[in-house]
C-alpha positions, 0 to 999 in steps of 0.5 A: 700479733706480728700482723696486727703490729706490722699492718694494723690498726683496725684489721678485720679477719680477712685483712689479717688473712690477706697480710699474713706473709710467709705462712701456710694457708690458714682457714678463716675460722682459725684466724678468727678464733686466734684473734678472738682469743687474743682479744679475750686475753687483752692482747688485742682490742676489737671494735665492731664494724657492721657485722665484722670486728676490727682488731688492733694490738693492745700494746707495742711489741716492746711493751708486751715483751716487758710485761712477759719479762716482768711476769716471769721475774715475779713468778720466779720461786728461786733467788731472782738475782741468781736467776738474772745472773744465769740469764746474763751469763748466756748473753752476747756482748751486744745484748750486754751493751743493750742492757747497759744502755737501757739501764743508763737511760732508766737512771737518767730518767730517775734523776 
């Protein structure tokens, strides 16, 4: 996904292979399989270009992170507020500042 976000959109399997920095050499078929699975899960979109597929991230990093957080909170079988409190107990001062700023922005949008 990082390669699609950083170097996309519309990357072929070969494009992804060529742009994967700092990783060990992966087989073409391995990358093709991963991209196919990402497309089937809705995390990437693909369009046909001749005999090849071109892949694009279906959403931004931030949107995907938000979806994962929302899904996690929706699946908590315990007290959600208590779960969030445990999470925030381990947050750094910078993370708490980011959260305060985000909450203030959301509140501004809803007023």
